Structures are given as structure tokens and as C-alpha cells.
C-alpha positions as CSV (number, residue, x, y, z in Angstrom):
1,X,-73.4,-13.1,-98.8
2,X,-75.5,-16.2,-99.3
3,X,-79.2,-15.2,-99.5
4,X,-82.0,-17.8,-98.6
5,X,-84.5,-18.1,-100.8
6,X,-88.2,-17.7,-99.6
7,X,-91.5,-17.3,-100.3
8,X,-92.8,-13.8,-100.3
9,X,-94.9,-13.9,-97.4
10,X,-98.5,-11.8,-97.7
11,X,-98.5,-9.0,-95.3
12,X,-102.3,-8.9,-94.7
13,X,-104.6,-11.1,-92.9
14,X,-106.9,-14.2,-94.7
15,X,-110.1,-14.0,-93.9
16,X,-112.0,-17.5,-93.4
17,X,-115.4,-19.4,-92.9
18,X,-115.4,-21.7,-90.4
19,X,-118.1,-23.6,-91.9
20,X,-116.4,-24.6,-94.8
21,X,-113.7,-26.6,-93.3
22,X,-113.2,-30.2,-94.0
23,X,-109.6,-31.3,-92.6
24,X,-107.2,-34.0,-93.2
25,X,-103.9,-35.0,-91.1
26,X,-100.5,-33.7,-91.3
27,X,-97.4,-36.1,-91.3
28,X,-97.8,-35.7,-87.4
29,X,-101.0,-37.0,-87.1
30,X,-102.6,-33.5,-86.6
31,X,-106.0,-32.5,-88.5
32,X,-105.6,-29.7,-90.5
33,X,-108.1,-27.9,-92.4
34,X,-108.6,-28.3,-96.3
35,X,-110.4,-25.0,-96.5
36,X,-108.7,-22.8,-99.2
37,X,-109.3,-19.9,-97.2
38,X,-107.9,-20.9,-94.1
39,X,-104.4,-21.5,-94.8
40,X,-101.5,-18.9,-94.9
41,X,-98.8,-19.6,-97.8
42,X,-99.0,-23.5,-97.5
43,X,-99.5,-23.4,-93.3
44,X,-102.9,-25.1,-93.0
45,X,-105.1,-24.1,-90.1
46,X,-105.5,-26.9,-87.3
47,X,-108.4,-28.7,-86.0
48,X,-109.3,-28.9,-82.6
49,X,-110.3,-32.3,-81.6
50,X,-112.8,-31.4,-78.9
51,X,-114.7,-29.7,-81.5
52,X,-113.9,-30.5,-85.1
53,X,-113.5,-27.2,-85.6
54,X,-110.3,-24.9,-86.2
55,X,-109.2,-23.9,-82.6
56,X,-110.8,-20.8,-81.3
57,X,-109.3,-19.6,-77.9
58,X,-112.3,-17.0,-77.6
59,X,-110.0,-13.6,-77.1
60,X,-107.6,-15.3,-74.7
61,X,-104.6,-13.2,-73.9
62,X,-101.4,-14.7,-72.9
63,X,-98.0,-12.4,-72.4
64,X,-94.8,-14.2,-73.0
65,X,-92.0,-12.3,-70.6
66,X,-88.5,-11.9,-71.0
67,X,-86.1,-9.3,-70.0
68,X,-85.0,-7.7,-73.6
69,X,-88.0,-7.4,-75.7
70,X,-89.8,-4.1,-76.6
71,X,-93.5,-5.5,-78.4
72,X,-93.3,-1.8,-80.0
73,X,-89.9,-2.2,-81.9
74,X,-90.0,-2.2,-85.7
75,X,-89.2,-5.4,-87.5
76,X,-85.2,-5.1,-87.7
77,X,-84.9,-7.7,-91.0
78,X,-87.3,-9.2,-93.9
79,X,-87.3,-12.4,-91.4
80,X,-89.0,-10.6,-88.7
81,X,-91.3,-8.4,-91.1
82,X,-93.0,-12.0,-92.4
83,X,-92.9,-13.1,-88.6
84,X,-94.8,-10.3,-87.7
85,X,-97.5,-11.2,-90.7
86,X,-97.4,-14.6,-90.1
87,X,-98.4,-14.3,-85.9
88,X,-100.9,-11.5,-86.9
89,X,-102.7,-14.4,-88.8
90,X,-102.2,-16.7,-86.3
91,X,-104.0,-15.1,-83.8
92,X,-106.7,-13.9,-86.2
93,X,-107.4,-17.6,-87.2
94,X,-107.5,-19.3,-83.8
95,X,-108.9,-16.0,-82.0
96,X,-106.3,-15.3,-79.7
97,X,-103.6,-12.3,-78.5
98,X,-99.6,-13.6,-77.7
99,X,-97.5,-10.6,-76.7
100,X,-94.0,-10.6,-75.8
101,X,-92.1,-8.1,-73.8
102,X,-89.7,-7.4,-71.1
103,X,-91.1,-8.2,-67.2
104,X,-88.7,-6.6,-65.4
105,X,-85.2,-6.1,-66.7
106,X,-82.6,-8.9,-66.3
107,X,-81.6,-8.0,-62.5
108,X,-85.0,-8.3,-61.3
109,X,-86.6,-10.9,-63.4
110,X,-86.2,-13.6,-60.8
111,X,-87.8,-11.6,-58.0
112,X,-90.7,-10.7,-60.4
113,X,-91.4,-14.0,-61.7
114,X,-91.1,-16.0,-58.5
115,X,-93.8,-13.3,-57.1
116,X,-96.0,-14.3,-59.8
117,X,-96.0,-17.7,-59.5
118,X,-96.4,-17.4,-55.6
119,X,-99.4,-14.7,-55.3
120,X,-101.4,-16.4,-58.4
121,X,-102.7,-14.2,-60.7
122,X,-105.9,-14.2,-63.3
123,X,-103.5,-13.5,-66.4
124,X,-102.2,-15.7,-68.7
125,X,-98.6,-15.9,-68.8
126,X,-95.2,-17.6,-69.1
127,X,-91.7,-16.3,-68.5
128,X,-88.0,-16.9,-69.6
129,X,-86.0,-17.5,-66.6
130,X,-82.1,-18.8,-66.5
131,X,-80.0,-20.1,-64.2
132,X,-80.7,-18.0,-60.9
133,X,-84.3,-19.4,-60.8
134,X,-84.7,-22.7,-62.6
135,X,-83.5,-24.8,-59.4
136,X,-85.3,-22.8,-56.8
137,X,-88.2,-22.5,-58.7
138,X,-88.2,-26.6,-59.2
139,X,-87.7,-26.9,-55.4
140,X,-90.5,-24.5,-54.6
141,X,-93.0,-26.4,-57.0
142,X,-93.8,-23.0,-58.9
143,X,-93.2,-24.6,-63.1
144,X,-95.6,-26.6,-64.1
145,X,-94.6,-30.5,-65.5
146,X,-95.3,-29.5,-69.1
147,X,-95.3,-33.2,-69.7
148,X,-99.0,-33.3,-68.8
149,X,-100.2,-30.7,-71.8
150,X,-100.3,-33.6,-73.7
151,X,-102.0,-31.7,-76.8
152,X,-98.6,-30.4,-77.6
153,X,-96.5,-32.2,-79.8
154,X,-93.2,-32.2,-78.2
155,X,-91.1,-34.4,-80.2
156,X,-91.2,-31.4,-83.1
157,X,-88.0,-30.2,-84.6
158,X,-88.8,-26.6,-83.1
159,X,-88.1,-27.5,-79.7
160,X,-85.1,-26.6,-78.0
161,X,-84.2,-30.4,-76.9
162,X,-81.0,-29.1,-74.7
163,X,-83.8,-26.9,-72.6
164,X,-86.2,-29.9,-72.3
165,X,-83.7,-31.5,-70.8
166,X,-82.2,-29.2,-68.7
167,X,-85.0,-30.0,-65.8
168,X,-86.6,-33.0,-66.2
169,X,-86.9,-35.9,-63.9
170,X,-88.0,-39.3,-65.6
171,X,-90.9,-38.0,-68.2
172,X,-91.8,-34.7,-66.7
173,X,-90.2,-31.8,-67.6
174,X,-90.5,-28.0,-66.7
175,X,-89.1,-25.7,-69.1
176,X,-88.9,-25.3,-73.1
177,X,-87.7,-23.2,-75.8
178,X,-87.6,-22.6,-79.6
179,X,-85.0,-22.9,-82.0
180,X,-81.8,-23.5,-82.0
181,X,-79.1,-22.8,-79.3
182,X,-78.5,-19.3,-78.7
183,X,-74.8,-18.3,-79.9
184,X,-73.2,-16.7,-77.1
185,X,-69.9,-15.8,-75.9
186,X,-66.8,-15.6,-78.7
187,X,-63.6,-13.1,-79.5
188,X,-64.6,-10.0,-81.0
189,X,-61.2,-8.6,-83.2
190,X,-60.9,-4.9,-84.1
191,X,-59.7,-5.4,-88.0
192,X,-57.7,-1.8,-88.3
193,X,-55.6,-2.6,-85.2
194,X,-54.6,-5.9,-86.5
195,X,-53.6,-4.4,-89.6
196,X,-51.8,-1.2,-88.4
197,X,-49.9,-3.7,-86.2
198,X,-48.7,-6.0,-89.3
199,X,-51.1,-8.5,-89.1
200,X,-53.9,-9.9,-91.8
201,X,-57.4,-8.8,-90.8
202,X,-58.8,-12.2,-91.5
203,X,-55.9,-14.0,-90.0
204,X,-58.2,-15.0,-87.1
205,X,-60.8,-16.5,-89.5
206,X,-58.4,-18.5,-91.6
207,X,-56.7,-19.9,-88.4
208,X,-60.3,-20.9,-87.0
209,X,-61.3,-22.3,-90.5
210,X,-58.0,-24.3,-90.9
211,X,-57.9,-26.0,-87.1
212,X,-55.5,-23.9,-86.2
213,X,-57.2,-21.3,-84.4
214,X,-55.5,-22.3,-80.5
215,X,-54.4,-21.2,-77.7
216,X,-50.8,-20.7,-79.0
217,X,-51.7,-18.7,-81.8
218,X,-54.2,-16.5,-79.8
219,X,-51.1,-15.7,-77.7
220,X,-48.5,-15.5,-80.4
221,X,-51.1,-12.8,-81.6
222,X,-51.4,-10.9,-77.8
223,X,-47.5,-10.6,-77.9
224,X,-47.0,-8.8,-81.2
225,X,-50.1,-6.6,-80.1
226,X,-48.9,-6.0,-76.6
227,X,-46.3,-3.5,-76.8
228,X,-43.8,-0.3,-75.3
229,X,-44.8,2.2,-77.7
230,X,-42.5,5.0,-76.3
231,X,-39.7,2.8,-75.6
232,X,-40.2,4.2,-71.7
233,X,-40.2,0.9,-70.1
234,X,-44.0,1.0,-69.5
235,X,-46.5,-1.2,-71.8
236,X,-49.2,1.6,-73.3
237,X,-50.8,-1.0,-76.1
238,X,-52.4,-3.9,-74.8
239,X,-53.9,-6.6,-76.5
240,X,-57.0,-7.5,-74.9
241,X,-59.9,-6.3,-72.9
242,X,-62.5,-8.8,-71.9
243,X,-64.9,-10.3,-68.8
244,X,-62.5,-12.5,-66.8
245,X,-65.5,-14.5,-65.7
246,X,-66.8,-14.7,-69.2
247,X,-63.1,-15.7,-70.4
248,X,-62.5,-18.1,-67.6
249,X,-65.1,-20.3,-68.2
250,X,-64.9,-20.5,-71.7
251,X,-60.8,-21.2,-71.8
252,X,-61.9,-24.1,-69.2
253,X,-64.4,-25.4,-71.6
254,X,-62.3,-25.1,-74.5
255,X,-59.5,-27.5,-72.8
256,X,-62.4,-30.0,-72.1
257,X,-63.4,-28.7,-68.8
258,X,-67.4,-28.3,-68.0
259,X,-66.8,-26.5,-64.5
260,X,-69.9,-28.4,-63.6
261,X,-71.1,-31.0,-64.5
262,X,-74.1,-33.5,-64.1
263,X,-73.0,-37.2,-63.2
264,X,-75.6,-39.9,-62.0
265,X,-78.4,-37.2,-61.4
266,X,-75.8,-35.3,-58.9
267,X,-73.8,-31.8,-59.8
268,X,-70.1,-32.4,-60.0
269,X,-67.3,-29.8,-59.4
270,X,-64.6,-29.9,-62.1
271,X,-62.5,-26.9,-61.2
272,X,-60.0,-28.6,-59.8
273,X,-58.7,-31.1,-62.1
274,X,-55.5,-31.3,-64.3
275,X,-56.9,-30.2,-67.5
276,X,-58.7,-27.5,-65.1
277,X,-55.7,-26.3,-63.6
278,X,-53.9,-25.8,-67.0
279,X,-56.6,-23.8,-68.4
280,X,-56.8,-21.3,-65.0
281,X,-52.7,-20.9,-65.8
282,X,-53.5,-19.8,-69.2
283,X,-56.4,-17.6,-67.8
284,X,-53.7,-16.0,-65.3
285,X,-51.2,-15.4,-68.2
286,X,-53.2,-13.7,-70.7
287,X,-55.0,-11.3,-68.0
288,X,-51.7,-10.3,-66.6
289,X,-49.5,-10.2,-69.5
290,X,-52.1,-8.8,-72.2
291,X,-55.0,-7.3,-70.7
292,X,-55.2,-3.7,-70.3
293,X,-55.7,-2.7,-67.0
294,X,-58.7,-1.3,-65.5
295,X,-57.6,2.6,-64.6
296,X,-58.6,5.0,-62.0
297,X,-62.2,5.9,-62.3
298,X,-63.5,3.5,-64.7
299,X,-66.6,1.2,-63.9
300,X,-65.7,-2.6,-63.7
301,X,-67.0,-2.9,-67.5
302,X,-64.6,-0.6,-69.0
303,X,-63.5,-3.0,-71.5
304,X,-66.4,-2.4,-73.3
305,X,-65.5,1.3,-73.9
306,X,-62.0,-0.1,-74.6
307,X,-63.0,-2.3,-77.4
308,X,-65.7,0.2,-78.6
309,X,-63.0,2.8,-79.0
310,X,-60.1,0.8,-80.8
311,X,-57.8,0.8,-77.6
312,X,-57.3,-3.0,-78.1
313,X,-57.5,-5.7,-80.4
314,X,-59.8,-8.5,-78.9
315,X,-62.6,-8.3,-76.7
316,X,-64.2,-11.9,-75.7
317,X,-67.9,-11.5,-75.0
318,X,-71.4,-12.4,-76.1
319,X,-72.5,-12.3,-79.3
320,X,-75.5,-10.2,-78.8
321,X,-73.3,-7.1,-78.0
322,X,-73.1,-6.6,-82.0
323,X,-76.9,-7.2,-82.4
324,X,-78.9,-3.7,-83.9
325,X,-79.5,-2.4,-80.3
326,X,-75.7,-3.7,-78.6
327,X,-72.8,-2.2,-77.6
328,X,-70.7,-2.7,-80.6
329,X,-73.2,-2.2,-83.3
330,X,-72.2,1.5,-84.2
331,X,-68.6,0.8,-83.5
332,X,-66.7,2.9,-85.9
333,X,-64.1,0.4,-86.5
334,X,-64.5,-2.9,-88.3
335,X,-64.7,-5.9,-86.3
336,X,-64.8,-9.6,-86.8
337,X,-66.0,-12.4,-84.4
338,X,-64.2,-15.7,-83.6
339,X,-64.6,-18.6,-81.5
340,X,-62.9,-19.2,-78.6
341,X,-59.6,-20.8,-79.2
342,X,-58.7,-24.6,-78.7
343,X,-56.9,-25.8,-75.5
344,X,-54.5,-28.8,-75.8
345,X,-57.1,-30.7,-73.9
346,X,-60.1,-30.0,-75.8
347,X,-62.4,-31.3,-78.1
348,X,-60.3,-30.6,-81.5
349,X,-63.0,-28.1,-82.7
350,X,-63.7,-24.3,-81.6
351,X,-67.2,-23.7,-80.1
352,X,-68.5,-21.5,-77.3
353,X,-70.6,-22.3,-74.0
354,X,-74.4,-21.9,-75.0
355,X,-76.8,-20.6,-72.0
356,X,-80.1,-20.9,-74.0
357,X,-82.4,-19.1,-72.1
358,X,-85.6,-21.4,-70.5
359,X,-89.3,-20.7,-70.4
360,X,-91.6,-21.9,-67.7
361,X,-95.3,-22.1,-66.7
362,X,-96.6,-21.3,-63.7
363,X,-97.9,-24.2,-61.7
364,X,-101.1,-22.6,-60.5
365,X,-103.0,-22.9,-63.5
366,X,-105.5,-25.6,-63.7
367,X,-104.6,-28.5,-66.4
368,X,-107.4,-27.4,-68.7
369,X,-105.7,-23.8,-68.6
370,X,-102.3,-24.8,-68.7
371,X,-102.9,-27.0,-71.9
372,X,-104.5,-23.3,-73.4
373,X,-102.1,-21.4,-72.4
374,X,-99.3,-23.6,-74.2
375,X,-101.2,-24.5,-76.8
376,X,-101.1,-20.5,-77.5
377,X,-97.6,-20.6,-77.3
378,X,-97.0,-24.0,-79.8
379,X,-99.3,-21.9,-82.5
380,X,-97.1,-18.3,-81.5
381,X,-93.7,-20.4,-81.8
382,X,-94.6,-21.7,-85.3
383,X,-92.2,-22.0,-87.8
384,X,-92.4,-19.0,-90.8
385,X,-93.8,-20.5,-93.7
386,X,-91.2,-20.1,-96.5
387,X,-87.9,-20.2,-93.6
388,X,-87.7,-24.1,-93.7
389,X,-84.4,-23.9,-95.4
390,X,-81.3,-25.2,-92.7
391,X,-79.9,-22.3,-93.2
392,X,-82.9,-20.1,-92.7
393,X,-81.6,-19.2,-88.9
394,X,-78.6,-17.0,-90.2
395,X,-81.1,-14.4,-91.6
396,X,-81.6,-13.0,-88.5
397,X,-77.6,-12.6,-88.1
398,X,-76.7,-10.2,-90.9
399,X,-77.6,-7.4,-89.8
400,X,-75.5,-8.0,-86.3
401,X,-72.1,-8.6,-88.5
402,X,-69.9,-6.6,-90.7
403,X,-69.0,-9.5,-92.4
404,X,-70.5,-12.6,-94.0
405,X,-67.2,-15.1,-92.3
406,X,-68.5,-14.0,-88.8
407,X,-72.1,-15.8,-89.6
408,X,-71.3,-18.7,-91.7
409,X,-68.3,-20.2,-90.2
410,X,-68.1,-18.6,-86.2
411,X,-71.9,-18.7,-85.8
412,X,-71.8,-22.1,-87.7
413,X,-69.4,-23.9,-85.2
414,X,-71.1,-22.6,-82.6
415,X,-74.4,-24.1,-83.7
416,X,-72.9,-27.4,-84.8
417,X,-71.4,-28.1,-81.4
418,X,-73.8,-27.0,-78.9
419,X,-73.1,-27.5,-75.2
420,X,-75.3,-26.1,-72.4
421,X,-73.7,-24.6,-69.5
422,X,-75.2,-25.9,-66.1
423,X,-73.1,-24.1,-63.6
424,X,-75.5,-20.9,-63.1
425,X,-77.3,-23.8,-61.6
426,X,-75.4,-23.5,-58.5
427,X,-76.5,-20.5,-56.4
428,X,-74.1,-18.3,-55.4
429,X,-71.5,-20.4,-57.0
430,X,-68.0,-17.9,-56.4
431,X,-66.7,-18.9,-59.8
432,X,-66.1,-15.2,-61.0
433,X,-64.8,-14.7,-57.8
434,X,-62.4,-17.1,-58.1
435,X,-61.4,-15.7,-61.8
436,X,-61.0,-12.1,-60.5
437,X,-58.5,-13.6,-58.1
438,X,-56.6,-16.1,-60.6
439,X,-56.8,-12.7,-63.3
440,X,-55.5,-10.8,-60.9
441,X,-52.4,-13.1,-61.0
442,X,-53.3,-15.5,-57.9
443,X,-52.2,-18.9,-57.9
444,X,-54.6,-21.0,-59.4
445,X,-54.3,-24.1,-57.1
446,X,-53.7,-22.1,-54.2
447,X,-57.2,-20.1,-55.1
448,X,-59.1,-23.4,-55.6
449,X,-57.9,-24.5,-52.2
450,X,-59.2,-21.7,-50.9
451,X,-62.7,-22.0,-52.4
452,X,-63.2,-25.8,-52.7
453,X,-65.3,-26.7,-49.6
454,X,-67.2,-23.4,-50.3
455,X,-68.0,-24.8,-53.4
456,X,-69.0,-28.3,-52.2
457,X,-71.3,-27.1,-49.7
458,X,-73.1,-25.2,-52.3
459,X,-73.0,-28.4,-54.6
460,X,-74.1,-30.8,-52.0
461,X,-77.0,-28.3,-51.1
462,X,-78.6,-28.7,-54.7
463,X,-77.6,-32.6,-54.7
């Protein structure tokens, strides 16, 4: 495993005297303190142009809400330890408090965010949202225009450009996030199951590295792994167990199809193109032939347990399932992780459909308050000194996987070819329902014709 060289960060908070601070401009023109005490491993405290002194927020508290963070959880890696120490120094230096925490879980997040933004509050907060809230919140004027926060250098590479552009109207934009796109859907594979069926457990990695990880290569493996093991005429070993909706959208994209795209400022439905029909047919064939069926009494997400228990070789799911608190992290069997196989009309490389979450600032704050909140977020999200290596992002993923190739090859591919799916921007789009029907054996073209007008009405409403 390649280790990233990094500066050992101090864990104690450094004190400093404001009266001794001089200043100098950095490369971006921002004034930084020259005081020897007002720095952290080379990071110089920033000067407030309004006062000529280091920023002082007077103890202002900002909550950074998402739907998964436990603020009391211990650091899971050295990088997280260093990040916590650096943030403690930032809070002390600039006299603010920022806590990242779960708001109300994924299911209730849109409702709780909307309630906060509509009713107003004396609390200071930013909120993580996704496609369920993005357009409806914008239409209701719930999100602040972040371009008015001109005290932030939005050209910094730390801001995720794809997210800044997600809800952009001319110079105005309404969402932000920090860092590289979050790696999402890929194919988990059970190495023991492959080996017991005479398949090299490194083969999916090798095919991916050689540019040969195609639909055909994947299906060849599925044929070898789907068997009638006791010769009674009934299949009792299956190759895969996956979510049909996630599988369908990624197979479509692997064949060059963006389920919903935006052209000339308008959302467009691409689910009925020739390339899409080819992909839908592959989705149907793989599910009806190689997918382990849901048994009586099993819940809709039975496929998680089927993969966890080693009943199948493949499970197409999101990367976060192997993180320290994920469903697959404690699996007994060893597993690997590759991208979705390439379709014949695809891009000539493997990748995934990204769905990087967005962060919004409520619009009810006055401009002065909005600027203060966003400046605190700007400081809170600063890059940790010592982690400027271009591969530093990998540090947070080593604990999630059982081998190096998942990070060095698969996640690297996902980072190299980011694509932000926007299908979730169309509320009530029945893409999963269409996938369920096709995965159950329905004709793709007939299914599309049945849903086409409904989809178009939803798209027209958004447009």
C-alpha cells in the first residue's frame, strides 16, 4: 500500500497574541498574519480586511448539518485525527465553533431542512441536501445566492466545481461542497466465491486494468457462477444480488446514456434512445438470468444479506457500504471492488455515476450574517496542512477496503472521470419503477412507452 508522506501535525492548540500580528498577502491576495504564533504547521491565520487583525467571530456557532455524521465518533484514521486537531486550532484562532452533525436521518432531511428555512431561526446553520430538495427549494427561494458572499474565494480548488454549477443561473449559484466527487456505485465481488468456482479472484481487477472490463466479460463470469449444483433442473447458485435501480442507471451510463440530461437549459429524457434500449435489454437479461431471486418473507433489500453471507459473487452497490460503519465492512469473506463494466456504445473507459451531495445556506439570513456563516465554513473546510499530496484523498479510504487495488485502480478511475447524475432533480421520476418492471422481465420498449408521457409531464413541469 502506498503511504502518503505527511507532516506530523501537533495535537495541541497554539496560543497567540493578536497585538503582535503583522501581515502579508498570499498568492491569492489574501492577507495572512506574519506572527510566528498565529500559524499551524505553515498555515498562516488570515487577516480580516475590515479590522486589519485576525478574524474574530466573537464565539459565533454554526452547525453543518448532514444525515450521517455523529460528532462524537472517534477518528477512524490518522488523517481524521489530524483534521480534528487542525479544526480545533481554527476554532480557537478565529473564535468560532462549528459542529458537523446528523439533522434527522436521510428520510426526514428534506422536510426538516424546508421547515428550518421557511420558519426561520436564530441559529446559524448550513444544510446538506440532495436532488429531493434542490429544485423545489430553489423554486421556493429557500436557498441563499452564494455569489453574494464575495468574501469567499470561490475559485479555490477545494470547492467541488460540479456542485457549484448544479444550481447555477448566470453568475448566481446556490449550492457548494468541498473536495473531490464522492465515489459511489461499483461492483463488489466475493473473492472466495470466485476462487471456489475456478475463477482467479483478481480477474475483475485485471480486466478493468487492461481495459477489457466489458458487459461481455461480466456476463461470461455470470454464466460460470450461475448453476444448478445438484442436477435437479433448478438453479440454486446465482452470480449476483443487486439493487435494480442502481444497476440500471449505471448500466445506462456505461453505454453512454445520461438518463436525464440538460440541454439549452432544459431537462431532457434520454431513456428511450437506441443506446438506452440496448442498455435496458442488458439490464433485463442480467436480472432475469443471473440475479438471486427474492425469497418469500425477505425484505426488499435482501441482496445486502445475500452478498454479506457469501451466497453470490457480485453485488452492485454504493462504495459507502464498505466504510467502517457500512454493511460490508465486517464481512467474513474477502471482497474486491470494481467499476461498472463498459457497454459497447460507452466512453471507452470505466467510471460511475456520481451523486455528490450539495450544501445550502438558508436565504433568510441578512447579507452580513450570511457572509460570516460562509466565512466560518470556509475556514472549517480548509485543507489540513500536510495533506497537499495529490493522492492524499486516498488516506480516508484505506480502512474501508481489503486490498489496495480497490483504491489505487477503481476509486482512481471514479475520480478521473466524474459524472454528476441529475436524474434526481426531477421530483417523482419513476426511474426505479421502470427498472423494477424491466428487471422482472418486461419488454424495455413497451415499458418505456408506458412511462414516457408521465416522465415528460414531470420534466415539463420542472422546465
